[in-house]
C-alpha positions, 0 to 999 in steps of 0.5 A: 510474485506472479506477473508477466510484465518485466517492468513491473517485476523489476519494480518489485525486485528493487523494492524487495531488495530495499526492504530485505525481502527475498522475491521469487518470480513466476510467469505462470500460475502452474509454476507458482503452484508448484513452488507453493507445493514445496515450501511456504511463502509469507506473501504472494503478489498478483497482477490484475493484468493477468487476471485468469492466472492470478485467480487460478493461483489464489484459488489453489492457495486458499485450498492449501495449508501453506497458502492459507497463511500467506498475505495476498497483495494485488497490483491493480488499476484504480477502477478494478473490481477486485472480487471479480478479478481475483475473488475474495481474500486480498489483504493489500492493493497497490494501485497503478500506475506503479512507481518505485515509491508506490511499490516500496511503500505498499510492500512496507505497509504489509511487511509486519504481517509477513513476520518481518520487522518494519524497515523505514526508508524515511522518517515516520512518526506514529500519530492519531490525528483527526483530518479531513479527506476530500475525495473527487472534489465533492465528498468530505470524509473524516479520517484519522492519520495513523502515521506521518512522513514528509512524503505521505501518510497512512489513514484510517477510514471509518466506513471505507472509501468510494472509487477515488479519482482525486484526493486532498488532505487537510489537517493540523499537526499535533501541537499546532493550530494552523490547518495545512492542506495538500493534494494526495495520491492513493498508493495502497489500500488494505483489507482493514479499511486503511489507506496509504497516500503520497503527498503531491504538494507543490507548496514548499511551505507544506513540505517544510512544515511537515518535515520540520515537525517530524524531525523534532519528534523523538520517535522519528530518530 
């Protein structure tokens, strides 16, 4: 991890401990490049608050045999133009403002690509559910829910997504007819057109409906 913000490093350290991933922190691109010259790392986390150092590290990684196979994770503001900050090649973006849950859920989403088994901190069920995503209160986008938990979901978007300021997700749980709706927060986005969202619902009925449905699924045990 290349980052100069102690609070961000602390969030990443805690999330990695929970996911049983060993994290090495570097405060300069030079130190990180030296570490990569000695061994291969499955993933690299860079922060857009230190764009020049991050860009230097990623440029070196793309030119090295060890670095080409690493999964690149960016921590970025929602309005960041990532190609301008880091260049091409980002596999996953975790969006600021960062929280422990955002960091953990984002890293968990990319973990299978780093050769690790997925570790679930909450009950999740793989699904293939059509839903409607309302973006910025104006644009309605048909999406697929790929996995679902009481706290959030992973979505597949057919044609990418515009800059996001607000999200609202509407869907019917499999086997049920009633449409339920929640406000959501963007947590992560990957290079394959998937989004991770966290539900920000103040309606207890929504949370209870999703939790009850998930706990009844054999896949959630």
